[in-house]
N, C-alpha and C positions, 0 to 999 in steps of 0.2 A: 958695610952693606948699604948704608945710605948713599955713599959715593957711587956705588954701582947703579942704584936706582936713579940717581941724578943723571947718569950717562946713558940710561936706557933710551933707545930710539923707539918712540911709540907711534911714529907717523903712519905706519900701515894700519893702525887701529883707531885712527881719528876720522871723525865725520865732520864736515863743515855745513852749518845751517845758518843762514841769515847773518853771515859775518862772524859767527862764533864757532869755536872748535869744541867738539865733544869726543872724549876718549871712551871707547867701549868699556862699560863698567864690568862686564863679565871677564874680558881679557885682563883688565887692570887688577881685578880681584885675584885672578889666577896668578898673576905676577907677584902680587903681595904675598900670597901663600907660599910661593916658591922661595921668596926672600925670607919670610918669617912664618913658618907653619903655625905659630901661635897667634897670628894676627886675628883681630876681631873688629867688628864694627857695631855700633849701637846707635839706633835712632833715638834722639832725645825726645822725651815726652813732656807735654804741657798739660797737666791734669790727665784727662783721658784722651787727649789728642796728640797725634804725632807731628803737629805743626803749631806754630804760634800765629795767631790772628793779628793782623796789622791793618787797620782801616779797611776791613772787608776783604783783604787779600791774605795770603799765607806765606810763612817762611819756615823752611825745614832746617833742622840742625842734626848733623851726624858726626859722631866721634869715631875715629879709626885709631886703634891701638896697634902699633908695631914696635918691636924691639923694646917692649914694656913702656912705651911712651905714647900717651893719648894725645891726639890732635883733633880739634873740632872745627868744622866749617859750617857755614850757613848758606842757604840758597833760596831765593824766592820761587814760588810755584808759578811757572811761566807758560805762556802759550807759544805757538810757533813763531811769533814775531818777537819773542823774548820780552814780553810785557807781562807784568804780574796779573794773574787771573783772579777776578772777583769770585768768591764762593767756589773754589776749585773742587772738581770731583775726585774720586779715589784714584783714577788712572793718572791724572795730572800730579797728584801728591806723590804717588809711587814713583813716577818718572823723575820728579824733583829729588826724591830721597836717593835714588840710585846715582843721579848726576852729582849730588852733594857728597855721597860716599866717595865717588871718584875724585872729586875736588879735594876731599880730606886726605885721600891717598897721596895727592900731589904735595901736600905739606910734609910728607915723609920722603919726597924726592921723585916719585914716579910721575912723569909727565909734567913736572913743575914748569918746564920751559914753555909749555902751551899757554899757561896763564901769564907768563911774562911777555907774550907776544912774539916769541922767537920761533924759528922754523924747526931747528933740531938742536940737540945738545952738542957741546964741543966733543970732538973726536969720535962722533958716531957716524957710521956709514949712512949714506943717503940712498935708500932704495927708491927708484923712480921708474915708472913706465913711460917711455917717451912716445909721443904721438908720431904717426907716420909723417915724414916730411911733407910740407905743404904742397909741393909740386906733384906728389903722387896721387892725390885725390881731387877730383873736381869739387867746386863749392856745393853743387846740388847734392852730391853724395855725402859730403860732410854734414849738411843740414839734415838729410835723411838719417844718417847714423846718429846724430845728436838726438833726434826724435826717438829712435829706438832705445838709445841709452836712457833717456828720461823715462820711457815706458818701463824698461827693465828695473830701474831704481824703485819705481812704484810697485811693480808686480812682485818683486822678491819679498816684500813685506805682507802682501795680501794673497798671492797665488803663485807660489814658486814653480809649480808644474807648468803653468801657462807661460811664465818667464822663460823656462827652459825650452818650451815648445817654440816660442818666438825666435830664440837663438837658432834652434835646429832648422827651422823653416825659412830663415832669412836669406839663404843662398848667397853668402858673402864670400868673396875671394880673400886670400891671405892678407893683403894690405888693408882691406876693409875690416876684417876681423881684428887686426892689430889696432887700427884706429878706434874702433868701437870699444875695445878693451881698455884703451887709454882714457876713454871718457867716463868709465865706470869707477865709482868709489870702492874702497877695499871691502866694505860690507857686501855690496852687490856682487863683486867678483867672487868672494868667498862663498856666498850662497849658490851662485851658479856652478861653482866647481864641486859642490857637495854631491856625493853619491846618494842615490835614492835609497 
């Protein structure tokens, strides 16, 4: 089973932020349960806190047990620039815990190649959405489509209905739609495809 997890292509479920790759924790946990229905994860406690204080910042520790083998990872509680946060709030700690759980899953093989700086595991298919060839769209249209893509990425987390409305009212032809779709990350594409 570990060999299968090592070869699993997780690229469609990876988000890139500030040079780091993050695997969707919900998808990763679902894959873990498929591989081992008895899988568990535990947030390590430090007294009455779910994090360890280090010089005014925090570090979380999560243990994932799969195939009866526990693996523990640690992760600082970080801001959007990947810098440790002084006196983090509950939201930042929760985010770090879920990222740490996903990182601990990688020790069992799932998405391990992300942490090694590789693009995909060996022998895995490479799903890609190719942008429309350069010659098919003028530069000003590409700039406008990039602005729409940036707006959609933001809206799907705050106002999905508005995001869908933006797509519906954009009046794009087929090459423009394909180009816009190629600019979106998998999370945004999935949210936009979801039925109401």
